[in-house]
C-alpha positions as CSV (number, residue, x, y, z in Angstrom):
1,M,81.6,-15.4,143.9
2,S,77.7,-16.0,143.6
3,V,75.8,-17.9,141.0
4,N,73.0,-17.3,138.8
5,T,70.3,-19.2,140.3
6,V,67.5,-17.9,137.8
7,E,69.5,-20.2,135.3
8,I,70.3,-23.2,137.3
9,D,66.7,-23.7,138.2
10,K,65.6,-23.4,133.9
11,V,68.2,-26.1,133.7
12,L,66.8,-28.4,137.0
13,E,63.4,-27.2,134.6
14,R,64.4,-28.4,131.3
15,L,66.2,-31.8,133.1
16,A,62.8,-32.8,134.7
17,L,60.9,-32.1,131.8
18,S,63.9,-34.3,129.9
19,N,63.0,-37.0,132.9
20,E,66.5,-37.0,133.7
21,K,67.0,-39.9,136.6
22,R,70.4,-38.6,138.0
23,F,72.5,-35.6,137.9
24,N,75.5,-33.9,139.5
25,A,76.5,-30.5,140.1
26,F,79.3,-30.5,137.4
27,Q,76.5,-31.4,134.9
28,V,74.2,-28.6,135.9
29,A,77.0,-26.6,136.1
30,S,78.1,-27.1,132.4
31,L,74.2,-26.6,131.2
32,A,74.4,-23.4,133.3
33,N,77.5,-22.0,131.9
34,E,78.7,-21.3,135.3
35,S,82.4,-21.8,136.1
36,D,82.4,-22.8,139.9
37,P,80.6,-26.1,140.1
38,L,81.0,-26.0,143.8
39,E,78.9,-23.0,144.2
40,V,76.5,-24.5,142.1
41,N,76.5,-27.6,144.4
42,E,76.7,-25.8,147.2
43,Y,73.5,-24.1,145.5
44,L,71.6,-27.9,144.8
45,L,72.1,-28.5,148.6
46,Y,70.0,-25.4,149.5
47,K,67.0,-27.2,147.1
48,S,67.5,-30.4,148.3
49,E,66.5,-28.9,152.1
50,G,63.2,-29.1,154.0
51,K,59.7,-29.3,152.8
52,F,60.2,-27.2,150.3
53,G,63.2,-28.9,148.5
54,A,63.0,-29.7,145.1
55,L,65.9,-32.5,145.2
56,T,67.1,-34.9,147.0
57,A,70.7,-35.2,147.6
58,K,72.1,-38.8,147.9
59,I,76.2,-40.3,148.1
60,E,77.0,-42.5,145.8
61,T,80.1,-44.8,146.2
62,L,82.6,-45.8,143.2
63,C,84.2,-49.3,143.3
64,V,87.3,-49.9,142.4
65,N,86.8,-50.0,139.1
66,N,85.3,-46.3,138.9
67,H,81.7,-47.8,138.6
68,P,79.1,-45.7,140.2
69,D,77.8,-48.4,142.7
70,K,76.0,-48.0,146.4
71,H,73.2,-45.6,147.0
72,F,73.0,-43.6,150.6
73,E,71.2,-40.6,152.3
74,L,72.9,-37.8,153.9
75,G,73.4,-38.5,157.4
76,T,74.0,-42.2,157.0
77,V,77.6,-43.9,158.1
78,L,79.1,-45.3,155.5
79,P,80.3,-49.1,155.9
80,N,83.9,-49.6,157.2
81,Y,83.7,-53.0,155.6
82,E,83.6,-54.7,152.2
83,V,81.0,-54.3,149.3
84,E,80.3,-55.9,146.4
85,C,79.8,-53.5,143.7
86,R,76.7,-54.2,141.3
87,I,78.6,-54.2,138.1
88,C,81.5,-55.8,137.9
89,D,81.4,-58.0,141.5
90,S,84.9,-56.4,142.6
91,E,84.9,-55.4,146.8
92,Y,85.7,-52.8,148.1
93,V,85.5,-50.7,151.4
94,P,83.4,-47.3,150.5
95,D,86.1,-43.9,151.4
96,L,85.6,-40.3,151.1
97,E,87.7,-40.2,148.0
98,F,85.7,-42.4,146.1
99,A,82.0,-41.3,147.1
100,H,80.6,-38.4,145.7
101,L,77.0,-36.6,145.5
102,V,74.3,-37.1,143.3
103,F,71.3,-35.4,142.6
104,Y,67.5,-36.5,142.0
105,F,64.2,-35.0,141.8
106,R,61.7,-35.2,144.2
107,E,58.7,-36.4,142.9
108,V,56.4,-33.6,143.7
109,Y,58.6,-31.4,141.8
110,K,58.2,-33.3,138.8
111,Q,54.8,-33.1,139.3
112,E,54.8,-29.2,139.2
113,I,57.1,-29.0,136.4
114,E,54.6,-31.2,134.2
115,K,52.3,-28.6,134.8
116,K,53.9,-25.8,133.0
117,N,55.7,-28.2,130.5
118,D,54.4,-25.3,127.8
119,E,56.1,-22.8,129.5
120,I,59.0,-24.9,129.5
121,Q,59.2,-25.7,126.1
122,N,58.2,-21.8,124.8
123,E,61.2,-20.5,126.5
124,S,63.9,-22.9,125.9
125,G,62.5,-25.9,124.4
126,K,62.1,-29.6,125.9
127,D,65.3,-31.1,124.5
128,V,68.4,-30.7,126.4
129,L,72.0,-32.3,125.8
130,V,73.3,-33.4,129.1
131,P,77.4,-33.7,129.2
132,P,78.5,-37.1,130.1
133,M,79.3,-37.6,134.4
134,D,82.8,-38.1,134.0
135,E,83.7,-35.5,137.1
136,F,82.6,-36.4,140.8
137,M,82.0,-34.0,143.3
138,T,83.8,-36.1,146.2
139,L,82.9,-36.2,149.7
140,A,86.7,-35.5,150.6
141,R,86.5,-32.5,148.2
142,L,82.7,-31.2,150.2
143,L,84.1,-31.9,153.6
144,Q,87.4,-29.5,152.7
145,S,85.1,-27.1,151.4
146,Q,82.7,-27.1,154.7
147,Q,79.8,-27.9,152.5
148,L,79.0,-31.2,154.3
149,C,80.6,-32.4,157.9
150,I,80.8,-35.6,160.0
151,V,78.7,-36.0,163.3
152,N,79.0,-39.0,164.9
153,G,80.2,-40.5,161.9
154,G,77.5,-39.8,159.5
155,I,78.0,-37.4,156.7
156,H,75.4,-34.1,157.2
157,F,75.1,-30.9,155.2
158,M,76.7,-28.1,156.9
159,N,74.3,-25.7,157.4
160,G,71.5,-28.3,158.7
161,E,69.4,-26.7,161.6
162,K,70.3,-29.3,164.0
163,F,73.9,-29.2,164.6
164,S,76.6,-26.6,165.6
165,F,79.7,-26.4,164.2
166,N,82.6,-24.3,165.5
167,N,85.5,-25.3,163.1
168,V,88.2,-26.6,165.2
169,N,86.6,-26.0,168.5
170,N,84.4,-28.8,167.6
171,P,86.2,-32.3,166.4
172,V,85.0,-34.8,164.2
173,N,82.6,-37.7,165.1
174,S,81.7,-35.5,168.4
175,A,78.4,-35.6,169.3
176,V,76.5,-31.7,169.5
177,S,74.4,-31.0,172.6
178,F,72.0,-28.0,173.1
179,G,70.5,-25.9,176.1
180,D,68.3,-23.2,176.4
181,E,71.5,-20.4,176.2
182,S,72.5,-22.4,172.8
183,P,72.9,-20.1,169.9
184,N,71.4,-22.9,168.2
185,T,67.8,-22.3,170.3
186,V,68.2,-18.9,168.3
187,I,68.4,-20.5,165.5
188,N,65.6,-22.7,165.5
189,V,63.5,-20.4,166.4
190,Y,64.8,-18.0,163.8
191,K,64.2,-20.5,161.2
192,Q,60.8,-21.4,162.7
193,D,59.8,-17.4,162.3
194,V,61.4,-17.5,158.7
195,E,59.1,-20.3,157.9
196,N,56.0,-18.6,159.0
197,V,56.8,-14.9,157.2
198,T,57.3,-16.9,154.3
199,N,54.3,-19.1,154.0
200,D,52.3,-16.0,155.1
201,L,54.1,-14.5,151.9
202,L,53.6,-17.3,149.7
203,A,49.9,-17.5,150.4
204,L,49.2,-14.1,149.4
205,I,51.0,-14.5,146.0
206,E,49.0,-17.6,145.5
207,S,45.7,-15.5,145.7
208,E,46.9,-12.5,144.4
209,I,48.6,-13.4,141.4
210,S,47.0,-14.9,138.8
211,D,49.7,-15.3,136.4
212,S,51.4,-19.1,136.6
213,K,54.7,-18.6,135.2
214,V,55.4,-15.1,137.8
215,K,53.7,-17.1,140.7
216,N,56.1,-20.2,140.2
217,E,59.2,-18.0,139.6
218,L,58.3,-16.2,142.7
219,R,58.0,-19.2,144.8
220,E,61.2,-20.6,143.6
221,L,62.9,-17.2,144.7
222,I,61.4,-16.9,148.1
223,E,61.9,-20.3,148.9
224,G,65.5,-20.4,148.0
225,A,66.3,-17.1,150.0
226,A,64.0,-18.8,153.1
227,L,66.2,-21.4,152.8
228,E,69.2,-19.4,153.1
229,S,68.5,-16.8,155.3
230,G,67.3,-20.0,158.1
231,S,71.0,-21.5,157.6
232,K,73.0,-21.7,160.2
233,E,75.7,-19.6,158.1
234,P,73.8,-17.6,155.4
235,K,75.8,-16.7,152.0
236,P,75.1,-13.0,151.8
237,A,76.1,-12.8,147.8
238,I,73.4,-16.0,147.5
239,L,70.8,-14.5,149.9
240,R,71.7,-11.0,147.9
241,T,70.8,-12.7,144.5
242,L,67.9,-14.3,145.6
243,I,66.3,-11.3,147.1
244,D,67.0,-9.2,144.2
245,G,65.4,-11.6,141.6
246,T,61.8,-11.4,144.0
247,K,62.3,-7.4,143.8
248,G,62.7,-7.4,139.9
249,I,59.0,-9.0,139.9
250,M,57.6,-7.5,142.8
251,T,58.0,-3.9,141.6
252,T,57.1,-3.9,138.4
253,I,54.1,-6.9,138.3
254,V,52.1,-7.1,141.6
255,K,49.6,-3.6,142.5
256,S,48.2,-5.3,145.4
257,P,48.7,-3.1,148.7
258,A,48.9,-5.8,151.1
259,L,51.3,-8.2,148.9
260,L,53.8,-5.1,148.6
261,D,53.2,-5.2,152.3
262,A,53.8,-8.4,153.1
263,Y,56.8,-8.9,151.0
264,E,58.1,-5.8,152.4
265,K,58.0,-7.2,156.1
266,W,59.6,-10.6,154.8
267,V,62.5,-8.4,153.0
268,Q,63.1,-6.8,155.8
269,F,62.8,-10.0,158.2
270,L,65.6,-11.6,156.5
271,Q,67.7,-9.3,155.8
272,D,67.9,-8.3,159.6
273,P,68.6,-11.7,161.2
274,P,69.7,-12.4,164.8
275,T,72.7,-11.8,166.7
276,L,74.2,-14.8,167.8
C-alpha cells in the first residue's frame, strides 16, 4: 500500500501554519484521509531524516495512568529504572508497549511555511481541526513492523545509514561492524552520490523556476524521493509515487533544457541503484 504524499505534505503545512506543536501518524492519517497510519508513520519518519528533514521524531513515554510524559531522541536507550510522571507523580519504568512516537516541526520548516502563508490559506484555509491524540503508535508496534529497531539498546529508524540489519541474523542489541567489502560501504557511497545529484538538481530549480509554489512543491517531492532512494531498503511504491509527482510538474511547466537534462539524470540515478 502507498500513501498520497502530496496530501500528507499539505496537511503538514496546515498544521505548521496553525502552530501545532506535537502530533502523531494517526492524527495526520485522519486529516489526510489515509487508511493506514503505519504507512503514514513511515513517511513521517522519512520527513525527519537528514539535513533535508522537516520534522523531528521523538519517543514519548506514557505513565501507568496513560499520561504523556518524558521525551527521548531516537537512538536513546530508554531508562530501565523508575521515573516520576510530571503530571500525576506516579512512578513507572518506561516500557516499549507504553512508549510511542510523536513528531515536531523543525524551526527552519516552520519559517519556510510562514513564507507560504498566503498560498496555503488560499488553497485550503489556515484553520485545521486536529483530532485528539487518543491512539498511539507504540514502539512495540514499530519494532514489529521493522520501521524501528534496537541497536546497542537504542531505538533507531530502520533505514538509518549507519546501520545494517539482516533480520534474524543480527541479534537484538548487537553491534554492527563495517569493512571495505561491506554492503554498507556501497550504500553510504551511493547515498552521497544521491545527495550530490539531488543538490545539483535543486540548485537549477532554484535558478530556473520563478514560481515559488511550483519550486517548493518540486523541492519537497525531490528531497523525499532522494531520502527514499538512499535508504537501506527503499520502498518502490513510495519512490515511484514521489518521482511520478515530479514528472507531472516537470513535463508541463519546465522549459529549460539544462534543467530537464539534470532532471532526467536524477530520475535515472534514483531508478538504477547499485546491486548489493
